[in-house]
N, C-alpha and C positions, 0 to 999 in steps of 0.2 A: 189578558191583563188590561186594566183600565188606567186612564190618566197619563200624565207626563212621566217620562222615565228620568232617572238619574243615572249617571255613568261613571265608571272608573276603568282604567286600563292598567294592566301589568304586562311587562314584556321582558323575557329573558334574552340577553344578548351574549353571543360568543365574543371572544377576544382574539384578534390577530396580532402577531408581532410585526415589527417593521419589515421583515423579509416576506410577509404575506402568509406565513404558516400559522396554524391554529395554536393558541396558547391554551392547553387543556390540562387535565389533572395529572398527566404524565410529566409535565415540566413546570406547570404553574403552581405556586404556593399560595396558601391563604394569606400569608404576610404580604405578598405582592398585590393581591386583590385588595386587601385591607388598606394598603397604602393609598390606593386610588380612592376608596370610599372615605377614608379619613379626611381627604382634602375637600370632599363635597360637603355642602352646608347641611346642618340639621335645622330644619325650618319649623318655626313655632306653629302649633296647631295640627301638624301632620298626624300625630298619634291619636287624634280623635277618630280618624278614618283608617289608620294603618296599624295592623297588629304587629307587635314587636317579636313575639315568639319566645319560647322557653330559654333558648341559648343566648338571647340578647343581641343576635347578629343583625336583626332587621330593625335598627333604630331609625333609619333614614328612608327617604324615598328611593335611594339606591342601596343595594346591599349585595354582599357576596352570595352567589347561588352555587350550591354544590351538595355534597353528601357528607353528613355528620357521622363519623365513627365514634361509638360510645364504649366506655369501659364497662366492666362487670357490674359496677354500681350505678351506671347511667350517666356518669360524668363525660364531658366532651373530651375525647381522646385525640381526635384528629379531624380536620376539615379538608376534604378534597374539593377544590373549586372547579366549576365548569364555566364561569363567567360572572356577569353582573346583571341583576334584575332591577328594572325601573318600575315604580308603581305610582300612580297618581292618587290624589285625593278624589273624593266623590264630587262630581260636577253636575250642573243642571242641564247641560246640553252636550250633544256629541262634539260640537266644535270646541267647546271648552276643554273637554277631556283629551281630545286629539292634540290640541294646541299645548296642553300641559305636558303630555308625553313627548312631543317634539322638542319643547324647550328643555326638558330635563335630559333628553338624549343629546342635545347640543352641549349642554353643560358637562355631561359625562364624557363626551368625546374630547373636549378641550382638556379636561384633567387627565384622562387616560393617555392622551398623546404625550404628556410630560413623562410618562412612565414607559414609553415605547410600546403602547398597546392601542388598538383601535377596535371599538365595539362594532359588531356586524350582525346582521339578521340572518343567521343560519337556522334551518329547521332540523337538519340531521348532520352529525359529524361526517365530513367528507372522507375520512380515513378509517373510522372505527365503527363497529356495530355493537360493541359490548363494553361495559364497565364492569370489571371483576372485583369483587370484594376480597382484598388481600391485606391482612389475613382473613380467613373465613369468619362469618359472624360468630360472636361469642353468645353465651346463654342469654344475657340480657337483650342483645340485639335480636336473637331468634324469637324471644318472647314478644317483643314489639312487633315483629313481622307477623307473628301468628294472630295478633290482636286486631290487625287492620289490613284490609286489602291494599290500601295505598302504601303502607309501610312495606308490605311484602313485595311490591313492584316498584318501589321508589328508585332502585338502581337504574331502571330503564331511562329515567330522565337525564342521566349523566351524558348521554350522547345525542340528546335532542334538545331543541330550544323552541319556544313558542310563546304566544300571548295568552293571557286570561282576559276575556272581555266581560265586564261586570255591569249588570243592569239591575235596577230596582224600580218598582212602581209603587210609590207611597200610597196612592189612592186605592190600590188593591189590597193594602194591608199586609199583615204577616201571618195569614192563615196557613198553617203547615200544609194542608191539603192543596191549596192553590199554588203554593210555591213548589211542592213536589210535582204537581201536574205540569207546571211550566218547565221544570228541569227534564221531565220525562218527554215532553214534546221536543225540546231541543235535542235530546238524546236520540229520539227516533229519526229526526230529519238531519242529523249530523252528517251522514255519508253524502248528502246532497248540498250541504253548506260548505264543507271543507274544500272542495275543488278550487274555489276562488283564491285560496291561499297557497295552493300546492307549490312548494319550492324546495323539495329535497329529492332530486333525481340522481344524486350521487351518494355512494357510501363505499367503504373499503377501497377508496382510491379509484373508483371507476363508476360508470353508469350502471345502475342496478337493474334497470329494465322497466321501471315505473316512474311515477311523478312525485310520489310522497312516501319516502322510506319512513318518515316519522309516523304517518297515519298507519301504514301497513304493520308497523312493529308495536305501536303503543295502544291505539284505540281499540278497546275491548278489554285489555288488561287494565288500562287506566280509564278514568271517567271521561265522558264527553262533556257532561254538564253537572254542576252541583248547585243545590239550593241550601241556603243558610237559615236555619230555623231558630226560634227563641230557645233559650237554654232549657226550658222545662217541657219542650214539645217531644212527643214520642218519635222515635226514628224508625224508618223503614230499614230493614236489614237486607242489603244488596251487595253484590260483589261484581264490579267495583261499586263504590259508594255513590248514591244519588243525592242523599240529604245528610247534612251534619249540623251540629249545634254551632252557632256563631261564637267566635272567640272573644269579641268585643261587641258592645251595643250597636256600633255603627255597621256591623256586618249583618244584623238581623234583616231578613227580607231580600238579601242579595241573591241574584241568580248569575252563575258564573259559567261561561262557555269556555272549554279548555282544549278543544280539539283542532283548532286552526294551526297550520304551519306558521313558522316565523314570518312576520311581515315587516317592512321597513318602519322604523320608529319615527322617522322624520318625513312628513309629506313633502313630495317634490324632489327628495334626494334619491340617489340611485341605491337600491338594495343590492343584494348579492347577485341578482339576475340582471343587473344593469339597466333596469327600467324604472323610471320615476313613477310613483303611485301615491294614492291617498287611501290605501286599503283599510287602515284601522278605523277611520271614520265611516267608510262605506259599509264595512262589516258590522259596525254597531247599528247602523240604520237597518241593515238586513235583519239582525236579531230583534230589533225593536218591532219591526213590522210583523215578524213571525209570531212574536209573543202577543201582539195585539190582535192578530188574526183569530177568528173564531170559526173558520171553515175547515181547516185541515185536521183530520181526526187522529193521526198517528201518535202513539205513545209507546215508549219503552223505558223500563226501569234500568236496564243495562245496555251498553252499546252493542250493536250487531257487528261483531268482528268480521264476519264474512263479507257483509256489505261494505264495510270500510276498506277491506283489502281490495275488493273489486274496484271501488272508487279510486283507491290509491294507485292501482296498477294502470288503469286506462283513462281515468278522468272523464272528460266530456266526449271522448271518442266512443264511450259506451252509451248506447241509446237510452238505457234505463237510468243511468246516472244523469245524463243530460235532461231527461224528462223530469226527474226528481228535482234537479236544481231549478228548472223552469217553473215547476209548481210552487216551490217555496218563494222564489222571486216574485211570481205573480201574486201570491197571497200577501206577501209583505207590501208590495206596491199598492194593492187595493186597500189594505188596512191603513196605509199612511197617505191615502189620496187627499190632496189639498195642502199637504205640507211640502212646500217647494224645496226646502233644503234636503229633507230626507229623499224626496223624489229625484233630485239631481244626483245624489249619491247612488241610489238604486239604478238610475239610468246608466251610470258608469259600469255597474256590474252587469247590466243587460248587454252592453256592448262587448264586454269580455266573453260572456256566454255565447253570444251570436258568433263571435270569431272562434269559439272553442279554444281559447288561448289562456292557459294558466301561466304564472311566473315560471314554473318548471319547464314549460315548452320553450320559453325564450332562453332559459339557461342552457337547455340542450342544443338549441340552434347556435348559441355562442360557442358551445363546446365543439360542435361539428365544424364551425368556421375557424377552429384553432384557438379558441379563447381559454382553453384549459379548464381545470376544475377548481372552483373557488376554495381557498383554504389549503391548497397544496403548493404554495409559493407563488411567484410571479405577481407581486402586489398590484401591478398596473391593470390586471384583469378583474380586480375586485371593486365592487361599489361600496358605498357607505351604508351602515346599518340603519 
């Protein structure tokens, strides 16, 4: 990809109650989440970059995230919430996008606190492994699931949270083949990109044995990357989806990476692992460099589920995963040589890789030292999202 990139960030955040327990679809109502969103501002110009969606729920930078149950005629019957998503407008720099996400996260936290809720960056529900459709899908819902790989697997997202990192390269244009190739490259190298974000070593109320329950359970069934094409462009048919038509003009040319675990939305604040970080910005730089690189040949139209599970289980303790992460970091660093800001962020990722330390490793160390499992009470053990 050529030229300067433009950036946007989306991030799903879980909600904790004042007692430190997770407010999820079992106890949280859409009305409770809507009350928080209603207090947040609707800012002029946002809808140029942000898609509202069919149900009208996504009118603001913040919106209730969850699962829509539909009646036999396609009307909204019920909305089961899992948290609140923040999304930024499109920005001309990594710094501007990360700062916008941080500012909107601070605004959200202040409003949510008035409702007894606290946003937090969880990657996988610490207690649950499944969201069950109750009642079972009706005929209309079954038809939707049959028509789209993402609709068929959309229930998986109800126990996971994470970011979408969005990049576009205006100088490279909107050639469908170029955009599909970029998404296929990110999809191939995804098992080696995701360890920097691993932050889900807990599920079902205990340590599950790996570093990213989210990656182990989602990636393969769900996309690692998506490219948004002009409305009249032909689409590759893949399962899961690699390319789709843009919903609004501002989406055309967007490349979206979807496989990272949840990362803290506010740089410098403590995430659920208790460690301050600037991961959103650093990961945007990593993706920028990888897409500008013209040396790495790997391409896949669908994620390698086996490779993702291997990465999720052992992370950088696995020599092959470690080598793959080093290769993408080296390629990104070379592609961005001379850009000090990108270089500094990539250097921070290099230090993490050299230590073989993911956020999940720190979470497990805290747990072994008596820190408990985030989301299972004891609010003093949790960091901010």
